[in-house]
N, C-alpha and C positions, 0 to 999 in steps of 0.2 A: 384403472389401475387400483390393484387392492394393495393392502397392506397385510403383510403374514409374517407368522415365525419360522425361521428357518432352522429346520433342526439338522445338526450334521451327527449322525448314529456310528456306533461304533460296532464291529465283529462281536459277537457273544459267543461264549462255548457253553454248550448245553451240558446243564449240570453241572455248571463250575461255577463259582462264586467271583472269581476274577474274571475281570474284563480283562481281553488284551486290547493292546493297542493297534488297531488299524494302520495300515503303510502310509504315509504321508500326512498321521494327525499328531497331535500331542497328547500327552496325559488326558484321560478321561475328564479327572478332576478339575482341569483348567479351561472346559467348554463352557463358554457364557451363550444364551439365549439373546439373540437381540431382533430388533424390529428390520425389516429389510422390504421396500420396497420395487413390486417385479411384476411386471405385465402380463394380464391374465390372456393367455391364450388357449383358447379349450381343445384346438386340436394339436397343440403342439404339448403341451403341458400335463405332465401326471399327480396329482395332488392324492393322498390316502388320508382321510381324516379320521381320528379316533373318538369314541363318546366316552366317558368315562368311564363303563366298565372293560374297555380296550378293545373292543369289537370295531372292525373295520364298517364305516357308513358305504363304503362302495367295495365292489367284489375283490378289488386287490387285497389279498391276507397278505401283509407285510411280514407277520410273524412267523407264519409258513415259509418264507422264502427266508428266512433267517435262519430256519431248521428246529423251530420252537413249536409248541402248541400254544393256545391262547392262554391259558394257565401261566405258564412258563415266561411268556411274553410281558404278562402284568406285574407279575412278580420281577422280573430283570426291571422293568421302566423304576417301579416303586423301592428298591434297594440302593441306587445311587444316585449319587449328587452329578450325575454327568450333564443336566440339563437345566439351566436355572435362568429366570427371566431378571434374578437381581441376585448374587451371592451374597452378597452383604445382609439381606433380611429374610431369605427364605430357609424355614430347613430343608435339607437334603431329605429328610425321610418325608417330608409335605410335596413331592414332586406329582404336580396336575398333569395329568395327561391329556386334560381337554386344551393343552397351549400346544400339542405336538401338530405339527404339519409336516409329513415325509415328504420331501420333494426331491423327486429325481430327473434328470437331465434330459433337453430334448434338442432335437436338431433344426436348424433353420435354412431347409431348401431353397436354393434360388435368392439368398440374401447376397449374394455376391458374384461377380463376374471373374469367371475364370481366364487368364491370358492364355492365347493360344501358343505353344511351345512345340517348336520340332522335334521329333524324338532322335534318340542316339540311334545310331548304326546298331545292328542286331545281327550277329556272326554266328554262324552254324559250321562249324568244322568237321570236315569228313573222317574219318575214322583213323585215316593215316595221316591227318593232319594233327591229331587229337592228342599224337602218341608224346609227341615233343611241346610242352606248353609255352618256353621260352621263345623258341622258333616259332611257334604260331601268332603269339604276340606281338614279336617284331615284325611279322609279317602284316598285320592289320594295324600296323601303329600308325603309318601314312594317312589312313582312311579317318582313324579314329581320334586322332591329335588335336582336330579343332573342337570338338566337344566336350573335351574334358573326360568322358567316362565313356563305356561301348557295354554291350552286354552280349554273353557267348551263351550259345545254346549248345549243350555236349550232344553227341549223337544220342540217337535212340536207345542203345545198346550200353550207355554207361548208365546206370542204376546202382550208385552204393549203398548198400543198407544203411539206415541210419541208427546209429549206437545209441542215441538220446530216447530212443521206442522203447529201449532195454524195462523189461520191469520196473526192477532195482534201482536204474538211473532215473527214472520218469519219475517214481513214488518215493525215492529215497534220500536222493544227493540233493542240496540245498544249495541256493547260491543269493547273493544279496540284490535287493533293489534301490535307486533311487529315486526320490521323485522328482517329476517334472511339472513345471507348472506351464501350459502351452499358453494361456493368454501373457505371459510374460517373455515370450521368447523376441518379441521384436517391440522395443520400445522408442518409435518413431517420434520425435520432436513437436509432429504437428498433429498425430493422430486422436482422433477423439476417443475419448475415454468414458463410458456410459456407468462403469459401476460406480455403486455408490460408495463414499469415502468412508474407508477404517475408522470408527470412531475413538479407537484406542490402538497405540502403536502395538500392544502384543493381544490384541482380540485374534482368534480364531477366522480366518476367511473361508466362506462359503466353497466347498469344492464339489462342485456339481458333476455328478456321476459317479461319486465316490460316497455319496451316500445308500444304505442299505446293500453292504455289499455281499460278503459271503462270512458266515459263521467264523467264529474266532477259529473252531476245531480247525478250521482247513489252512490258518493263517498261523504263523508262528509269532511271539512276542517280540518284543522291539522296544528300546530304551530310547530311540531317538527318532525325532519327526523325521526323518529323511531316508531311512535305511531300514528295511525289512526283508527277513528270508522266505524264500517260497520253493517249494520243490517244483518241477516242471507241472507237474499233474495242478498243482493247488494256483500255479499262476496263471496256468491256460482257463481254469473255470473263475478264477479273478477277472480275467482279460475277457472273456467271453460273457460275463455278465455286467461288466461296466458296456460293451459292445451294444449287446441286446438292449439295456434299459436306454443308453443313448438314444439308439436306432429305431424309438418306439414313440407311441401316439394313444391316446386316449380316444377311441371311435363312440360315438354317441348313438343309443341303438334304445329299443323298448321290449319289456319284456310282461307278463300278467300284472307285475306290479308297477309298470312305468317307465320311468327313463332310466337308463344305467349307460353307465362308463365300464367298456370292453377296455381292456390293454390290450394293445393290436403289435407287435414287433413287424418291422420294416427291414426287409434284406438291403441294405444298399449297394450301390453301385462303386467302383472305383472312384466312378466321376464324382459322386455325391460327396463321398470321403474326402475327396480331394476338395472338392467346393467347400463343405465345410470347414476343414481343416486350415483353408486359406481365409477364410471368413472370420475366425478365431484368432489369426496371426494379425490381419489385416486391421480388424475392427470389436475387440475384445467387447464384447457387455456382459461377461458372468468370469467367473473365477474356474478354470478346468485344470485338474489337475491329474497327473496320470506317472504310471511308473515304468521302469525301465531297467531292467539288467543288462550295463554294458561293461565291455571289457572282462569277461568272467573268464580267468586264468585256466587254459587247458590243463594245464600241468598238475592243476587240482581237481577241480570238475571233471575232466576227462574231455576229448574230441568228439564231435559228431560222426568222424570218419570212420571205416573201418578197421579193425583192428587184424594181427595174421592171419586169423581164420580166414579172411578173404584176399588171398594174393594179387590176385588180379588188380584189388584196388588200394590195398597197402603199399603198394609200391609205384602208384600211378603218380605222373607229374600232377596231376591235378587234386589230388590227396594236398589239402592245406597244413599238413603235417612233414611236409615233404617240401614243400614250395621253397621256402626263403631258404635252403640251403642246396638248392638243385645246383648242378654242376655249370649252367648257363648264367647263375645270380653270385656276384661276389660277396653276397652274405654269408657264404658256403665257407670262408675264409677266417681261418680260427682266429682273426684279432678281434672277433665280438663273441667271442665263443658263451661269453656268462648274462649277453645280452638279453632283456625280454622283448626285445623286438624279433627275433627269432620263433617267439612263441607264438602259435595262432590263437586269437581272442574270439569269445562265443557271446553273441549277442541276444538276449531273451526281450521280445520287445509285446507292445498291445496295441489296440486303436490310439492314433496320433503319437505316439512314443516317437523322438524325434533325434536325428543327430544333427546338429547345427551348423552351418557353413563353418569348412574347416578345409586344411591343406593336410595332406599325411604326414605322417612322423617325417623328417627330413625328407620330405619330397620325394620318398619312394614311389614305387608303385607298389598297388596294394590291390587285393583279390577277395571279393565277398562272394561267398557262397549260400543260399538259401535252403537249409536241411527241409524245413516243414511249415506250414502253416498259410497265414494270408499275404499276399504280396505286400511290396515295400515298394513306393513312389521315391525315384531320385532326381533330383536336379544337380546338373554339372554345369562349369565354367571352365573355359581352358585356360591354363597357364599363362599365357601369351596376353592374357587381360587381367594378372593379377592387379597391376599397380590402379589401373580404371576400378575395378573391384575393391581395392583397398577404400581407393577416394571417395566411392559412394558409399560404404561401410561408413567412413566416418562422417559422411554428410547426412546420412538418414539414420541413425542410430542414436539415441538419446543418452545412453547409458555407456557410450563410449567416446569418453571425452579425451583421450589420449591423442596427440599429434601424431606422435610416432608408430602407434599402434605397439606398444611394448607388449601390453596386457592382452592382445586380441587373441592369442591362443588359449588365454584363460575365461575367455569372454562364451557365452550361450547365446548367439544371436542368430535368429532365422530371419534373412529379410525375404521377403515376398517375390518371386519372379518376377511378379509386373513392375516393383518398382524397380530392378536391376535394369529389365528391359528399358524402363522410361529412361535409363541413364544410358541409355546406348550400347550395354553390356549385352554379350549374347548370351543367353540361357538355354538348355537342352532338358529333355525330360526323357526318362528312363521307367518302364515298370520292370522290377524284377519278380518274377514267379519261384516257385518251390523247385529246385533241381536245375537250378540257372546261376550262373556266373554274372558278376558284375566288376568289369575293371577300372581302377582309379587310375590315371595317367600322372607321371611324374609332376608335381606345381600345380595340379587343377583344384580350384575349389569345388565343394560338393556339399549336400545336405541331402539329408532323405527323411521321411516318415513312414511309420507301418501303418498297415491299414486294416489291422487285427492281431490276435497272437500269433507270433512266429518264431522260430528259430535259425538264426544265421550263424557262420563263422566267417571270420577274416585273417589273412596274412599277408605279412610283406616279404618284397623280394625286388630284386635289383640287376638287372642285365648291366653287361657294361655300359653301356648308352646312359646310363642313370647317371656316371661319375660326374658329368659338369653339373646336373641339377643338384647334387649333393653338395659340390663346390659350393654354389650358390646358396643352396640350405645351409651351410655350416656358418657362411657371414649373416644372414637372416637371423638365426638363432643368436649370435653375438650382439647384433644391433637391439635385439626384442629379449637380450639378458636372459636367454633361454636355457633350460638345462638340458644336455643331448644324452639321447639313447646309446648312441653309438659314437668312437672315439674317430671321425672321418680322414683325420692325417691317419692315423695308425692303418684304419684300412687302405686308404690312398698307398703308404710304404708296401703295404702286403701285396696289392695288388700290383702294383709295377713294378717287385722285387719277381713276381711269380711268373710277368712277362717278359723280364731279363732272362730267367732260368729257360723258360721256352725259345728265347732267340738263341741263349747259348746251344741247347739242344740241338735246333735246326741247322744253327750256322756252323757251329765249330764241331759238333757230332756227328750230323749228317741224318740226324733223326726229323725227316720231314711230315710228322703224323699229321693227321688233321686238327688236332687241337694245338699244337705247335703253331699250324698257321693261322688259328682262328685267335692264338694269343697276338701274332706278331702283326695282325692285321689292325690292332687298337695302336701299333708303335707308329715309328718311323716320324719324320718333321709335322705331319698333318694327323697323326692319327688321334685319337679321342684321349685316350688315355696321357699321351705324352703332353697335349694341352691343357690339359687339367693339373698334371704335376707343375709343368712349366709358370703356370698361372700363380700355383701357392708357393711355388719357390719365389716366384718376384716379388709378391707380397711380404715374404718374410725376409727377405733381404733389405726391402725396404725399411722395415718397423726396425731390424737390429742396427744398420746404419745411423738411423735417425736418433734411438734413444741409448744402445748399448754400449756399455765402455768395456772395452774385449780385454783390460787388464784384471777384472774382475767378472770373467766369465768361469762358470764352472760346469763339468760335465752333470748334466740332467740326472743321469741312472743313479750318481753318490748321493742322490739327496732321495728323487722319487721312489727308488728300489733297496734305500739303506733300513734297516730297523723296521720300524712297523709303519712306518708313514707311508699311505698310499693316496694321495692328494693328486688328481688329477683335471682339476676344472678350476680356473678362475673364481677365485672368492668373490667377486664384483660381478661379474657378469656371467660367469659359467662357462665362458671359453675353453674349448679342450685344449688342455696343455701338453699334449704328445710333442711338436716339436720344441718349443721354449716357453720357460715360466721366469718370473722375476720372485724375490725370495728378500725379505731384512734380514741382515745380519744380527742387529740389535732384539729385532720382536721373534726371530725363530736363529738362534744359535749354532742348533744342532739340527741335522737329519733324523733325529730318533724322536725329537719333539712333534709328538702326535695334535699339539695346538698351532702348527707352523701355519701360516696363512701365505698363499702363493696368487700371484697374479698373472694375467698374460701382459703382452707387451705394450697392448694401448691404454692398461690400466696401473703401469709400474708405479706413477704419480699417485693413484688414488690408494695406495696398498695399506700406506699409515703415514703418520706424520714424522717420521723419523728424517735427519739429514737425507739427502739424495744420495749421499758419499756412500750411507748402509746400504743402497741396493747391490744386490748379486744377481747376475743373470745366467741361469741354467739352458743348457741346451744339451738336445740329443745328439743331434748330428752339426756338425759344420758345414757353413754353405759350400766349401769344396765338395765334401761327400754329396751332398745335394744336386750337384751339377755334374758329379759321374753320374748319376742315376739320371737325371736328365738327358745326357748323351747316351746312354746305354739305351735309354726307350730309342733314342733316333739313330737306333745300330749302330753305333759307331764302334768297332769290333773293337778297339783298345779298353774301351769303357764299358763292354760287357765283359770282358775278359778281368777285367779289376771290379767291378762289382761281384762277379760270381766268384771270385776268389776269395773275397773279403768277407761275404754275409754268407755264400753256401759253401766254401771249403772247395769250389771246382775247381780244379790244374787240369791243364793239358800239358800230356804228357809228350814227351820228345819223339813219339811214334806216330802220335795224332798230329803234332805239327807236321811231320816231313809227309 
């Protein structure tokens, strides 16, 4: 064991007197040199020691890697108080560079056993099958559903150009990243911690692998410890530098002057990266922080998919810009036209950057496409095991203390697959390469991490069979007091009304088109759409019968669409208020009051402390109207006619009746 000073260096800008703040670091003036005890492993650790003149005693020239010559490096070290053994007594101008130990990181091959996981199915559609994405996914769903995720490899002819490689985009467009502390992604209550305790609460931790990164001229300044802006070019350089240094070692050799150490880069296999990632998660012995550019809005940054100059790709079902609103996806309905759920998101990753275990928003179908870079390793768990998964999560995560998982969606928890398997939960593995898709099935838990620099894009969509998953997700969001991104009830009503319109057109107008037949297949008593609406209406009836004073009910439109008031979610649990709401006549006497608060029926009593008699109940549809829609979905002709007339203004003429 050796005791050493650990340097947390910063990127520096050549010829610039101002030091920029590297990503994931606090202000340089706040850095403190502190003693740490680190195991000495000649084969796996890299040390560069500097003498009083600033020159390296080993061949590795750090100042060169930072884009400086030796005099500039010496000037840099002596002009800033960025490394002090005792800030209270040492003059910043008297920095003694003999104290410096530039520590880079290393990996630990063979230190952890990797649990064998079954691979998810890989689907390879033909040219003909590839034309209709929704239809193809529906065809493979029965085989894929037990895995939670699956991989789709497009036909060899499908090779869309990547707009991210455009020179202007690559070198000029910027995006924000946030820091991820990989060693903290899983806090098991019984996990052994080998890391030294932090002497002071606000002391900066050692960031292995973020030392000696890229010169500040390659990275824009940041005022926070968690965000920094990059271009694709600079982020790739940053990511490559991290990976090269992490998977390097010192090889001992001899020259004419004696024993020397030569830095040797080792190109890791995917198995090596996965083994090391699991070692960091399961048995963290050092602090490792990486950067991740997640959920980058393509409306601002731009999509990686082709523009109108490539018509065969701009109109493709597999272009993620088209996916949310494809004809087979019910997200195409205008009821959610302003939702960000319709916009594909970009992700920029580096080695070890992670997406922790989660379920897609609103339990939607999700699709991820890898544009370029290194592979991503995925783990999947079918939604049928969600209760067991959440039970294992509570049992095996020290940070998650809530019994009802109210804040689970806010957690960043990366439980190792080995632990889940030990709890009897099936977990499956998938390796996504550039040019390939990964599909996430509704309600499935999934996690992933990157094996190096890469760029991917994801989008959501919802075939009609999602509707029952969406109904369940609405209740899950309510239980978790989670804000919704779409109004499920509004979407359900829009889709149900469209099915009634198709039924009217087919049965009463004689337009028996393929599209009308498709809509009608979701209707009748056993239809998936009929079941979803029936279930939702039963719940609404139960709540209204239990709580509401019908003499104090008002039309919701008078409140929600009057003046400037645009409330649509419960002020207590964020539940969607499309069907019904509660307001207090004392607290919110006028629909024009922008400070008015509303609650769902289940939180009517918690809305305020005013007498119960002050509550007013707001309904968008009467129960009678909702039951007419249910009957119309069951293809009762009188109900179809009534709904078509009242909602769409459609009427049968005498000639048509005859």
